[in-house]
N, C-alpha and C positions, 0 to 999 in steps of 0.2 A: 092474399088477394084471390088466389084461385079457389080456395075453400069457400069463400063467401063472395062470389062475384057480384051479387046484387048490392052488396054494401060498398064494394071498392070500384066496380066498373060501371061505365055508362049503360043506359038501358039497352041500346042496340050496338054492341061492340062489333068491330070489323076486323077481319084478318088483314095481314100485311098487304095482300093484293086487293083489298077493298071489299071482299065478299062478306056478307053478313053471317054472323055466327050466333046461335042460341045455345046457351049452356043449360042443358036439361038436368044433368047430374054431374058434379065435378069428379066423381069417382071416389074410391076409398084410398086413403093415404097408405103408401107401401111401407113407411117407416124405414126405408133404405135397406131392405133385406135382399137387395139385388134386383135389377130390372128397373122399369119406369117408376116415377114418383107416385102416380095415382093409377089405380087399376079399376077397370069396369066402368069407365065414364060413358056418358051419353051426351052427344052434342048434335046440333043440326047445322049443317053448312049449306047456306042458300036453300033452306027448307028441307034438305035431305038428312034424315036422322041416321047417325052411325054410332056404333059402340066400339070401345077399345080403351087403350091406355094413353096417359098424358105424361109427357116429360117436361120438367121445369128447368130452366137455366137462367143465369144472369144475362148472358149474351148469346146471340145466334151462333157464334163461332164455337161455343162450348160443345155443340153436338158432335162436331168432328174431333175436337180436342179430347173428348172423352171416349172416342172410338165407338160411337153408337151405330154408325152406318153398317159396320160388318158384324155387329153383335146380334145374334138371333133373339135375344131377350127383348129387343126393342122393335121387333118386326110388327107388333100389334099396336104401335104408337099411332094414334090418329091425329094428334095435335101437339105441336111444339110451342110451349108457353114461355116467353122470354120477356125480360124487362127492356133490353136494348137490342138494336140491330147494329152490330159492329162490323158486319160484312154482308154480302148478298144473301138473300133468303134462298133456302133450298127450294127449287122449283116443284119438287114432288112431295114436299113436306108442309102441310098447312101450318102456318105460324101465326100466333096471336102475340102482338107486341103490347104488353100491358101499358107501357108508358103512353101510348097513343089512345088508350081507352079508359084512363082513370077518371073518376068523378071527384070533384072537390067541393060539392055543395055542403058537405058535412065538415066544414073547416074546424069545428071544435074537436072532432075526433083526431084530426091530423095534429092539431096543436097539443092535445093531451099526449099523443104518441111521441111527439118531439120533446115535450117537457119530461116525459118519463125517461127518455134516453139521455138528455143533456142537462136536466135539472134547471132549466131556464126557459123563458118564453121566447119564441122566435122574434127576430128583429126585422128581417127583410119583408117588405110589404108584399112581395111576389111569392112568398112561401105560404101554402104548399103548392100553389099553382105551377111553380117552376119545375115541379117533379115531372110535368108533362113534356118538358123540353129534353130532347136526347142528351145524354152525357157528352157525346161527341161534339155537339154544338156548344155546350157549356165550356168544355175544355178549350175549344177554339176561341171562345170569347175571352177566356183568361189569357191565352196567348196573344190575342189582338190587343188587349189592355196592357200587357207587358211591353209590347212594341211601342205603344203610345207613351208609356211611362219612361222608357229609355230615351225616346226622342225628346221628351220634356226635360229630362236630366241633362242631355247633351246640349240643349238650347241654352242652358244657364252659362255655358262656357264658350259660346260662339261670340267672342268679344271683339273680334277684328284684328287683334294682335296677340303675339305669344306672351308678351309681358302682361297684358290685360287678362289673359287667360290664367296665368299663374297667380295674379292678384285675386281672381275669383276663386281659385282653388284654395288659397290661403284663407279667404273669408269663409268659405263653406266648411273647411276643416275646423276652424274655430267655432263655427255654429254647431257642428256635430259634437265637439268636445263639451259644449255646455249642456248637453242632454235637453230635455224639455223644460226643466226648471230654471236653468241659467243660460238659456240661449241668448236672451237680450243683452246681458252684460258681456258675454263672450264676444258677440258680434260688435258691440261698442268698443271692446278692447282691441279687436282687430282694426277697427276704424281709427282709433287713436294711435295705433302702432302699425302703420302700413309697411309693406315689404320694402319700399324704397328707404324708409327710415331705418329699418332693421339692417339693411345692407350698409348704410352709412355707419351705424354703430359697430358693425363687424369689422369694417375697414379701419376704423380708428382705434379700436380697443385691443388690449393684449390678447393674443390668440389663446394663450394658455389658460386664461380666466373667463373665456367667453360664456361658458354655461352659467356660472354664478353671476356674471354681469347681466345676462338676459333674465335670470331669475329675479335679480334686484329690480330690473326694468319693469318686468311684468307685474310683480307684486306691488311695486310702487305705483304704477299707473292703475292697477286694479283696486287700490285703496285697501289692500289686505296686508300691508307690511307694518307689523306692530313694533313698538319700542321695547327694549329689554325690560323685564319686570321681575319682581321678587316672586310672582306667582308662577314663573316659568323655571324649568330646570336649568342648570348651568350649561348643558349642551344646547338647549334651545336659545338661551341668551347669547351664547357664542355665535350661533348661526345668525341670529337677528342682528348682532353687532356687525358682522361681515356684510350682510345684505344692506343694512342701513348705511354703512359707509359708502358702499358702491352706489346706492340710490342717490345719496347727496351729491356725489361726484357727477353722476349722470345729469342731475338737475342743473348743475352749474355749467356743464359742457354742452348741453343740448337744449333746444327750445321745446319744452314739453308743456304745451298750453293748458292741458286739462287732465284730470284724473277722475276715476270713479270713487265711490265711497262704499264702506262696508255694507250699508243698508241697501245698496243696489243688488246685492247677492241674496239668493235664497238658501237658507240653512235648515229650515224646518222640514222634517220628514225626508231628508236626503240620506242615502246610504253612506255609512262612514267612508267607504272607499271612493265615493263620488263627491266629496265635499268640494266647495269652490277652491279651497287651498290646493288640493291635489289636481283639480282641473287646470288652474293657473300654472302650477309647476310643470304640468305636462305641456301646456302651450309654450312655455318658455323653453323647455327642452327641445321641442320640435322646431321652434324658431331658430335656436342656436344650431341645430343639426341640419336643417333643411331650408327654411324659408328666408333666412338672412343671407344665404349664399347666392351670388350672382350667377353661379353655374348650376343652380338647382334644376333638376330635370324630372319631368313626369315619368320617365322610365324607372326612376327609383321607387322602391317600395318603402312606405313609411313604417318605421319600427321604433320601439322604445326598449332598449335593453341595457340601460345605465344602472349597474348594480350599486353605484355609490351615491345615488340621489337620496338626499335626506328625507324626502317625502314618501319614499317606498315604505317606511315604517311609521309614518305619522299621518293623521287625518286632520290635525289642527296643531296649534302651538302647545297644547296641553294633552292631547290624546295620542296614545301610541298603540300601534297594532301589535298583536301577539307575534306575527311573523310578516316578513316583507311581502307586499302585494304590488304587482305591476301597475303603473299609472295608466297604461293603455291595454285594456283587456281584449281578448280575441273577438268578442262580439262587437265591440265598438270599432275595432280596427276593420272588421269585415264590413260594417256599415259605411265606413269612410271609403273603402275600396269600391263598394257597389254604387254608392250614391255620389261620390266625388271623383275618385281617381280614374276609374274605367270610363265613365262618360267624358271626363276631361281629355283623356287620351284619344277618344274618338273625335272630339272637337279639334284637337291639335292636328290630327291627320287631315281633317277637312281644310284646315288653314294652309296646309302644304299644297293642296290641289286635289283634283279628281282623277289622277292618272290611275292606271290599272293596278299598280302596286298598292296605292292608298285605299282603293276600293276593296281589294282582297284583304288587306290588313284590318280594315274596319269590320268586315264580315267575321274575321277571327276574333276581334275584340267583342263584338256583339254576341257571338256564340259563347265566349268565355263568361260574359255577364249573365247570359240566360241560363247556362248550365251550372253555375256556381251553386253549391248546396246551401239550402236555407235551414237555419235552426231557430227561426223566429217563432215565438208563441204569441204574437200580437193579437189583441182582441179582434181586430178586423179580419185577420186570417181565419180565426176560429169561426167567425160568423159566416164567411164565404164558404168555408169547408163544410160546415154543418147544414147550412140553410140553402146553399146553391149546389154544392158538389156532392151532397148526400153522404158526407162523412169521408170522402176521398181526401187524403193528405196532400198538401202542396209542399214539395220537398226541394224545389229549386228556386233560385232568385227570380226566374221568369214567373213562376207561380206566385211567389210572395208579392212581388212588385205589381203583377197583373191584378191580384186581389186588392192591393192597396189602391190602385188607380180606379178600379171598378167601384169599390166601396166609397172612396172619397169623392169621385166625380159624379156618380149616379145614385148609389144606394142611400148614402147618408143625407143627401139633399133632395130626395124625392123625385129625381128626374127619370122616373120609370118609363115614360113615353119616349125617351131618347135612347134608352138602353136596348141593345139588340134582343135580349131575352124579354124585356118588357114589351117591346113592339110586337114580338111574336104572340105573346099572351093576349095582348089587347086585340090583335087581329082575330084571335080565336074567341073573343067575347069577354075577356077579363076586364073588370072595371078597376083601373089603377087609382089609388088614392090621390087626392089633390096635393101638390107640392106645398 
């Protein structure tokens, strides 16, 4: 940008203090042989021509971080050129903030630059104009969106009673287990098998056989319980005979008004470890371990570590994995903790009241949610990182969820005029596209 100011900067750039600057000659690049970045530059500040060296940094704070104040090699610097002002400007060092002086009338150039770096066209309508917005403000926007996202999640569990809250947790966990492809049948499965019914089954049935009883219940209601067949191995037929007998008994003993069917489930283009069979087996295991208990508490951490479950090594009644794989992977467990359990714990605190202890504990939970590391590579995150945050990575849940809320609430539906960044750009003369 400094080499070709006429191409990158507005016609009459201003210093950080508002003084006009004319760039007569940007100087000769020093190629980092020690000392300032450009030597022998000529500029005019408020009409007064001066010659000297130019030092470039990403942030204003880098001048002190790099020890230039006491370095005699930098005594002839006449201008500090930076992208961002992350702290107060040095009063005796003329500073040009590139971000406040960029020109974007050559959008095709910026688009080509973006495509060369990311091998795709930009998606956000405010790119490249949002490059004029300071990074500090954009980071603050993501933090603001993260707060709104957490409030949105907590509101799902403000159900008026603790039992209703636990019912909501169960429903949302089942939703999460379905992933995007099988969310609808998993939510319907939760509706057909509510927590109150699960507790009744638990109270009446043999405690030693609870896991297999719940497996039979869930597979039967899911419509995924096959009859033994010559097409199956003897091991599979033995498993199906056991579940089938338990399912028949459950149908006799309980009023089970409806079931799903196999064609309610999506099987096409599903990863082998995420087939509906394994999702239902996991739901049954969690129901037996947690959701059917009358003393189930949100303080417990959901885990799946049953080394004897038949579905650890199977993806269907005919397909076997080379080695056992957990039914609840770390990424899905983290999603449940972030989107369900932590928000529900905050809602549970609010149910108890607004005393000082509850307020303090809510702050602790909110901080835990915000600071949890993110390993997501979702497309919306890449879009926000590349097109708004200039390649800066979002490494925490606050960043990930803030990006999600911003993208889903504003960017993807063209609500630029309501977005804080969009508002700032519109006030500066940007024409936002119609929603």
